[in-house]
VEXBAPA-541628 format. One record per residue (C-alpha): residue number from 1; z, x, y. Coordinates in pm, 1 decimal. Layout:
ATOM  num        zz        xx        yy
ATOM  NUM         Z         X         Y
...
***
This chain:
ATOM  num        zz        xx        yy
ATOM    1   -5998.0   -2657.1    2122.0
ATOM    2   -6016.9   -2542.1    1756.9
ATOM    3   -5958.9   -2787.7    1485.8
ATOM    4   -5811.5   -2659.0    1178.5
ATOM    5   -5862.5   -2863.6     845.6
ATOM    6   -5526.9   -2901.2     642.1
ATOM    7   -5504.3   -3018.4     305.7
ATOM    8   -5178.4   -3158.9     176.1
ATOM    9   -5068.9   -3295.1    -213.2
ATOM   10   -4990.0   -3645.2    -187.9
ATOM   11   -4670.8   -3663.2    -436.8
ATOM   12   -4766.8   -3945.2    -720.1
ATOM   13   -4418.7   -4161.6    -636.1
ATOM   14   -4554.3   -4188.0    -306.3
ATOM   15   -4853.0   -4373.5    -391.6
ATOM   16   -4669.8   -4550.5    -613.4
ATOM   17   -4470.8   -4721.0    -308.1
ATOM   18   -4817.2   -4788.2    -183.3
ATOM   19   -4962.0   -4917.6    -484.6
ATOM   20   -5208.1   -4662.5    -547.3
ATOM   21   -5188.9   -4525.0    -942.5
ATOM   22   -5388.4   -4180.9    -921.2
ATOM   23   -5283.3   -3898.0    -775.1
ATOM   24   -5466.2   -3828.6    -436.2
ATOM   25   -5505.3   -3530.3    -219.7
ATOM   26   -5483.0   -3590.9     131.2
ATOM   27   -5671.1   -3461.6     441.6
ATOM   28   -5522.9   -3440.4     822.6
ATOM   29   -5716.4   -3300.0    1113.2
ATOM   30   -5420.4   -3072.9    1344.0
ATOM   31   -5573.6   -2965.7    1663.4
ATOM   32   -5457.7   -2657.8    1821.0
ATOM   33   -5499.6   -2612.2    2219.2
ATOM   34   -5594.0   -2279.7    2303.4
ATOM   35   -5317.1   -2254.3    2526.1
ATOM   36   -4995.7   -2224.7    2365.4
ATOM   37   -4742.6   -2422.6    2606.0
ATOM   38   -5009.2   -2741.6    2524.9
ATOM   39   -4945.8   -2728.8    2155.2
ATOM   40   -5080.5   -3062.0    2040.9
ATOM   41   -5046.4   -3164.8    1658.4
ATOM   42   -5198.4   -3471.8    1460.3
ATOM   43   -4972.9   -3534.1    1143.8
ATOM   44   -5103.7   -3791.9     850.6
ATOM   45   -4832.5   -4050.5     761.3
ATOM   46   -4630.7   -3788.9     528.2
ATOM   47   -4584.9   -3542.9     757.3
ATOM   48   -4462.6   -3673.2    1039.1
ATOM   49   -4103.3   -3776.9    1083.3
ATOM   50   -3987.8   -4086.5    1131.3
ATOM   51   -3854.0   -4187.9    1500.1
ATOM   52   -3682.4   -4517.9    1606.0
ATOM   53   -3922.4   -4747.8    1768.6
ATOM   54   -3851.1   -4933.4    2083.7
ATOM   55   -3754.3   -5237.0    2011.3
ATOM   56   -3596.9   -5315.3    2349.5
ATOM   57   -3253.9   -5328.5    2193.9
ATOM   58   -3180.2   -5024.3    1984.0
ATOM   59   -2777.0   -4913.8    1882.0
ATOM   60   -2724.5   -4544.3    1932.7
ATOM   61   -2507.2   -4450.0    1617.4
ATOM   62   -2202.5   -4212.6    1661.5
ATOM   63   -2201.1   -3822.6    1645.2
ATOM   64   -2625.1   -3892.9    1720.8
ATOM   65   -2852.5   -3840.4    2063.7
ATOM   66   -3144.0   -4023.0    2113.5
ATOM   67   -3409.0   -3832.2    2355.9
ATOM   68   -3602.9   -4077.0    2557.9
ATOM   69   -3931.5   -4030.5    2743.5
ATOM   70   -4092.0   -4229.1    3026.8
ATOM   71   -4437.6   -4208.6    3063.0
ATOM   72   -4409.3   -3922.2    2829.5
ATOM   73   -4181.9   -3718.8    3073.0
ATOM   74   -3832.3   -3665.4    2995.6
ATOM   75   -3594.7   -3951.2    3085.8
ATOM   76   -3215.1   -3984.2    2969.0
ATOM   77   -3007.4   -3887.4    2658.8
ATOM   78   -2877.6   -4202.3    2494.9
ATOM   79   -2500.4   -4186.5    2414.9
ATOM   80   -2357.4   -4363.7    2129.2
ATOM   81   -2373.0   -4729.7    2160.2
ATOM   82   -2612.0   -5003.1    2304.5
ATOM   83   -2916.3   -4931.4    2486.8
ATOM   84   -3174.5   -5065.9    2666.7
ATOM   85   -3539.9   -4915.9    2659.2
ATOM   86   -3818.0   -5042.6    2875.1
ATOM   87   -4109.5   -5197.1    2623.8
ATOM   88   -4416.6   -4949.7    2643.8
ATOM   89   -4292.8   -4702.2    2889.2
ATOM   90   -4026.3   -4571.5    2726.2
ATOM   91   -4030.4   -4389.8    2413.8
ATOM   92   -3797.8   -4217.2    2184.2
ATOM   93   -3886.1   -3826.6    2096.4
ATOM   94   -3613.1   -3688.4    1898.6
ATOM   95   -3311.3   -3764.0    1772.5
ATOM   96   -3037.3   -3477.1    1762.5
ATOM   97   -2757.7   -3485.7    1536.4
ATOM   98   -2463.0   -3367.2    1690.1
ATOM   99   -2236.6   -3326.5    1365.9
ATOM  100   -2244.2   -2924.2    1218.4
ATOM  101   -2470.7   -2893.5     993.2
ATOM  102   -2553.1   -2619.2     716.0
ATOM  103   -2892.3   -2378.7     698.3
ATOM  104   -2933.6   -2194.8     415.3
ATOM  105   -3111.0   -1868.9     525.6
ATOM  106   -3335.2   -1765.4     195.1
ATOM  107   -3318.0   -1453.4      10.8
ATOM  108   -3450.3   -1147.1     171.2
ATOM  109   -3452.4    -762.7     128.9
ATOM  110   -3295.1    -537.7     407.3
ATOM  111   -3215.5    -114.4     390.1
ATOM  112   -2908.3      53.3     475.8
ATOM  113   -2883.8     364.3     629.0
ATOM  114   -2857.9     518.7     306.1
ATOM  115   -3162.9     400.8     171.7
ATOM  116   -3082.2     151.9     -47.3
ATOM  117   -3252.6    -116.4     -48.6
ATOM  118   -3050.2    -474.5    -103.0
ATOM  119   -3119.6    -866.2    -158.3
ATOM  120   -2938.6   -1144.1      21.6
ATOM  121   -2852.8   -1442.9      82.8
ATOM  122   -2649.9   -1691.0     313.5
ATOM  123   -2551.0   -1971.7     464.5
ATOM  124   -2565.9   -2050.2     853.5
ATOM  125   -2331.2   -2335.5     994.6
ATOM  126   -2449.7   -2449.1    1304.7
ATOM  127   -2346.1   -2714.3    1590.1
ATOM  128   -2627.3   -2919.5    1863.9
ATOM  129   -2368.6   -2855.2    2257.9
ATOM  130   -2692.2   -2969.2    2408.3
ATOM  131   -2966.2   -3221.9    2262.5
ATOM  132   -3192.6   -3151.5    2594.7
ATOM  133   -3210.0   -2817.7    2529.9
ATOM  134   -3252.3   -2815.5    2125.5
ATOM  135   -3565.2   -3080.6    2161.5
ATOM  136   -3742.3   -2886.7    2486.1
ATOM  137   -3598.9   -2512.2    2475.3
ATOM  138   -3798.9   -2447.4    2091.7
ATOM  139   -4010.1   -2617.0    1917.0
ATOM  140   -3775.0   -2648.7    1572.3
ATOM  141   -3458.8   -2511.2    1641.2
ATOM  142   -3364.9   -2465.4    1242.9
ATOM  143   -3647.4   -2278.4    1184.1
ATOM  144   -3600.0   -2059.2    1445.1
ATOM  145   -3276.4   -2035.9    1438.1
ATOM  146   -3297.1   -1951.7    1030.6
ATOM  147   -3551.5   -1661.4    1128.4
ATOM  148   -3312.1   -1504.4    1336.8
ATOM  149   -3023.7   -1485.1    1131.4
ATOM  150   -3297.4   -1311.7     913.4
ATOM  151   -3442.6   -1073.0    1144.4
ATOM  152   -3076.4    -994.0    1279.0
ATOM  153   -2912.9    -959.5     937.3
ATOM  154   -3206.8    -661.3     834.6
ATOM  155   -3084.8    -524.1    1172.3
ATOM  156   -2746.7    -521.8    1082.8
ATOM  157   -2741.4    -405.4     815.6
ATOM  158   -2939.7     -71.5     855.6
ATOM  159   -2699.6      14.5    1073.3
ATOM  160   -2418.5     -18.1     766.8
ATOM  161   -2412.2     213.7     440.0
ATOM  162   -2404.9      59.3      96.4
ATOM  163   -2031.7      99.6      98.2
ATOM  164   -1992.9     -40.2     466.1
ATOM  165   -2187.1    -323.7     340.5
ATOM  166   -1956.2    -417.2      47.5
ATOM  167   -1648.3    -399.1     195.4
ATOM  168   -1704.8    -501.2     556.7
ATOM  169   -1865.8    -822.6     503.3
ATOM  170   -1635.7   -1003.5     744.7
ATOM  171   -1750.4    -784.9    1027.7
ATOM  172   -2162.3    -841.7     914.3
ATOM  173   -2101.7   -1210.1     923.8
ATOM  174   -1962.6   -1184.2    1318.1
ATOM  175   -2203.3    -962.3    1440.4
ATOM  176   -2449.0   -1150.3    1299.0
ATOM  177   -2301.7   -1484.5    1421.5
ATOM  178   -2236.9   -1278.2    1786.6
ATOM  179   -2593.4   -1185.1    1769.6
ATOM  180   -2685.8   -1556.4    1723.3
ATOM  181   -2473.7   -1700.0    1968.5
ATOM  182   -2658.9   -1483.5    2248.6
ATOM  183   -3042.2   -1621.7    2189.2
ATOM  184   -2968.5   -1965.6    2020.5
ATOM  185   -2649.9   -2137.9    2273.3
ATOM  186   -2795.0   -2062.0    2580.1
ATOM  187   -3142.6   -2121.9    2530.0
ATOM  188   -3181.1   -2357.4    2273.7
ATOM  189   -2842.2   -2538.4    2298.1
ATOM  190   -2703.5   -2493.7    1949.8
ATOM  191   -2388.3   -2297.3    1837.2
ATOM  192   -2361.8   -2064.7    1517.3
ATOM  193   -2023.6   -2159.1    1444.0
ATOM  194   -1990.6   -1944.6    1162.3
ATOM  195   -2269.0   -1731.5     964.8
ATOM  196   -2173.1   -1654.2     554.5
ATOM  197   -2329.7   -1404.6     332.2
ATOM  198   -2355.6   -1557.6     -46.9
ATOM  199   -2484.2   -1322.2    -237.3
ATOM  200   -2554.1    -927.2    -200.7
ATOM  201   -2808.1    -782.5    -509.4
ATOM  202   -2812.4    -420.3    -504.1
ATOM  203   -3104.0    -287.4    -718.0
ATOM  204   -2983.9    -241.0   -1117.1
ATOM  205   -3042.5     139.5   -1079.3
ATOM  206   -2732.1     108.2    -787.6
ATOM  207   -2490.7    -109.0   -1002.1
ATOM  208   -2539.4     109.9   -1263.8
ATOM  209   -2420.0     379.7   -1062.6
ATOM  210   -2160.5     190.6    -942.4
ATOM  211   -2006.8     119.7   -1267.7
ATOM  212   -2029.3     449.4   -1361.0
ATOM  213   -1822.5     551.6   -1012.6
ATOM  214   -1578.4     318.1   -1110.9
ATOM  215   -1524.1     413.0   -1504.7
ATOM  216   -1510.5     749.4   -1317.5
ATOM  217   -1244.2     665.8   -1080.3
ATOM  218   -1024.9     468.4   -1291.3
ATOM  219   -1036.8     817.3   -1514.8
ATOM  220    -949.7    1029.7   -1254.1
ATOM  221    -646.5     818.2   -1204.5
ATOM  222    -548.6     785.0   -1536.6
ATOM  223    -560.8    1159.5   -1561.3
ATOM  224    -380.8    1176.5   -1231.3
ATOM  225     -89.1     980.6   -1366.2
ATOM  226     -91.8    1116.6   -1692.4
ATOM  227     -19.9    1466.9   -1498.9
ATOM  228     214.4    1336.4   -1284.3
ATOM  229     405.0    1205.6   -1480.6
ATOM  230     372.2    1522.1   -1738.3
ATOM  231     504.7    1706.3   -1437.9
ATOM  232     807.7    1469.2   -1329.2
ATOM  233     936.3    1457.9   -1694.0
ATOM  234     991.3    1859.1   -1683.2
ATOM  235    1096.1    1832.2   -1393.7
ATOM  236    1368.9    1538.0   -1496.8
ATOM  237    1435.0    1838.7   -1770.3
ATOM  238    1441.5    2155.5   -1585.7
ATOM  239    1702.8    1914.9   -1347.3
ATOM  240    1907.0    1786.9   -1681.5
ATOM  241    1967.4    2160.3   -1811.6
ATOM  242    2044.1    2272.1   -1461.1
ATOM  243    2315.2    2005.6   -1426.5
ATOM  244    2407.1    2128.8   -1771.1
ATOM  245    2453.2    2511.9   -1686.8
ATOM  246    2649.3    2377.0   -1362.8
ATOM  247    2864.8    2129.5   -1502.5
ATOM  248    2908.8    2380.8   -1802.1
ATOM  249    2995.2    2696.2   -1547.5
ATOM  250    3237.6    2427.1   -1336.4
ATOM  251    3414.5    2354.7   -1617.6
ATOM  252    3476.9    2764.3   -1735.1
ATOM  253    3598.5    2776.1   -1388.6
ATOM  254    3826.8    2495.3   -1410.0
ATOM  255    3957.0    2585.9   -1746.1
ATOM  256    4038.4    2979.2   -1591.7
ATOM  257    4207.8    2839.6   -1325.5
ATOM  258    4385.0    2603.8   -1509.0
ATOM  259    4487.4    2878.6   -1756.6
ATOM  260    4615.7    3097.2   -1452.2
ATOM  261    4838.5    2820.8   -1281.9
ATOM  262    4982.4    2812.9   -1652.5
ATOM  263    5034.1    3178.4   -1726.8
ATOM  264    5181.4    3206.6   -1353.2
ATOM  265    5367.5    2889.6   -1359.6
ATOM  266    5540.6    3036.9   -1728.2
ATOM  267    5546.6    3377.6   -1570.4
ATOM  268    5770.8    3213.2   -1231.4
ATOM  269    5970.9    2980.2   -1500.8
ATOM  270    6061.1    3287.0   -1733.3
ATOM  271    6185.5    3482.3   -1436.6
ATOM  272    6376.6    3240.2   -1299.3
ATOM  273    6559.2    3187.3   -1594.6
ATOM  274    6604.8    3570.1   -1631.1
ATOM  275    6710.3    3584.0   -1240.4
ATOM  276    6930.6    3332.7   -1291.3
ATOM  277    7052.9    3455.6   -1687.8
ATOM  278    7139.6    3795.4   -1445.9
ATOM  279    7283.0    3638.3   -1203.4
ATOM  280    7524.7    3454.4   -1429.3
ATOM  281    7602.3    3764.5   -1617.9
ATOM  282    7712.4    3964.0   -1304.6
ATOM  283    7900.6    3689.2   -1201.5
ATOM  284    8069.6    3711.6   -1536.7
ATOM  285    8168.9    4069.6   -1507.6
ATOM  286    8274.6    4069.2   -1170.0
ATOM  287    8509.4    3779.2   -1233.8
ATOM  288    8637.1    3867.9   -1555.7
ATOM  289    8884.1    4111.9   -1581.5
ATOM  290    8766.8    4402.3   -1810.1
ATOM  291    8411.7    4317.6   -1778.1
ATOM  292    8298.2    4642.0   -1616.7
ATOM  293    8426.4    4821.6   -1917.6
ATOM  294    8254.9    4584.2   -2160.7
ATOM  295    7959.0    4627.4   -2009.3
ATOM  296    7996.7    5002.6   -2020.2
ATOM  297    8115.9    5000.9   -2392.1
ATOM  298    7788.9    4737.7   -2418.2
ATOM  299    7559.1    5017.1   -2261.3
ATOM  300    7675.1    5289.7   -2480.3
ATOM  301    7663.4    5123.3   -2803.6
ATOM  302    7247.4    4994.0   -2709.1
ATOM  303    7261.9    5357.5   -2604.5
ATOM  304    7334.9    5496.0   -2931.0
ATOM  305    7140.8    5229.2   -3095.4
ATOM  306    6817.3    5275.2   -2920.6
ATOM  307    6847.1    5660.8   -2977.6
ATOM  308    6846.9    5598.3   -3380.7
ATOM  309    6537.2    5418.7   -3369.1
ATOM  310    6347.6    5728.7   -3256.6
ATOM  311    6304.8    5868.2   -3577.2
ATOM  312    6146.0    5517.1   -3730.9
ATOM  313    5901.8    5495.3   -3473.7
ATOM  314    5704.0    5853.8   -3391.7
ATOM  315    5726.0    6165.9   -3656.0
ATOM  316    5854.7    6356.8   -3321.5
ATOM  317    6212.7    6333.1   -3303.4
ATOM  318    6433.7    6457.0   -2919.1
ATOM  319    6722.0    6518.6   -3038.8
ATOM  320    7021.4    6615.3   -2749.0
ATOM  321    7182.0    6961.4   -2783.3
ATOM  322    7539.4    6799.1   -2751.4
ATOM  323    7456.9    6581.3   -3066.5
ATOM  324    7773.9    6738.7   -3212.2
ATOM  325    7968.8    6636.1   -2955.3
ATOM  326    7989.9    6187.2   -3007.9
ATOM  327    8235.7    6196.2   -2674.9
ATOM  328    8025.8    6354.6   -2448.5
ATOM  329    7703.1    6166.9   -2590.1
ATOM  330    7855.2    5826.4   -2505.7
ATOM  331    7998.8    5974.4   -2167.3
ATOM  332    7644.7    6034.1   -2046.8
ATOM  333    7516.8    5741.4   -2117.3
ATOM  334    7792.8    5556.8   -1939.3
ATOM  335    7730.8    5778.0   -1679.0
ATOM  336    7383.0    5616.8   -1659.5
ATOM  337    7502.5    5302.1   -1637.4
ATOM  338    7752.1    5362.8   -1355.5
ATOM  339    7462.2    5550.1   -1202.3
ATOM  340    7243.7    5261.8   -1158.6
ATOM  341    7562.3    5029.0   -1097.6
ATOM  342    7619.7    5265.0    -734.0
ATOM  343    7249.3    5240.1    -686.3
ATOM  344    7270.0    4850.1    -707.3
ATOM  345    7577.1    4828.9    -478.5
ATOM  346    7470.5    5056.9    -200.4
ATOM  347    7089.3    4823.6    -247.3
ATOM  348    7282.3    4542.1    -170.6
ATOM  349    7502.5    4679.1     117.5
ATOM  350    7179.4    4776.8     279.2
ATOM  351    7064.8    4393.9     256.0
ATOM  352    7359.6    4285.3     413.0
ATOM  353    7324.4    4492.7     691.0
***
């Protein structure tokens, strides 16, 4: 058996409680056997964990489990309430709290898959579900679970890049929690309820690079938004000009249509009025006695009047050969009227037939 000298510094407050005024250094002997399964430790007063003593009748607090050994061997687990212990034979070896407790994971370094050194710390929330395994399955389940959390964190971060670590914190927490439960729940009787990474501290040069990246990304977004605004402005202006041209052409088109319709209606009205006037004249000629003679006279007068205007409108004057014979001249005008009258009558007969 090997013996190791353990030197412990005794706090001044503890010495004053014992009536000692000067600080002192306590010495304790820890004895370790060569067999790891039979490890025994001799602790001094300040190192031993205070356990309830056997006073025959004990009251176990709520949400607490007391492990009782009889003659050095596990006997039973005392539930909350009154318990009776045999003096000398029974000893309360372990006290396990069944409440949820928080274990602080100290800060540690881890390297991501893209070779970035990170400093992380976290909080582990655990609960004892099997007091027997928590007492006999491991020497100190809180220390063991803390070490397991640190190694698991390093392993999981080594599989992820820096961007994934910063973005997928929930996934990282869940993976660490799952690995810890696989080892602690079955073997140590302790369930890991959740694991939370508290702080992530990248190196200063990485932080500076991230700040530059954020600034560059924001500048890029600003330039993109500005160019998109200019592009949309030009599109809106060209679209407005296009709509203006289309509307102007539609207006001109409608104007021409309206003008054409007005001219058509004007022509129709004039032709209708002319036709009605001719009908009235023809009817008056047919029904009035001597109407045809009056028309013949009127035609002859108009013929002579229009012939007299030829010399005023042009330098070239066509003079009939029989101009001296005025009667023949008027007769030729009447003959033209009669010829037109015959043609009109023959046309009406053909229409009736």
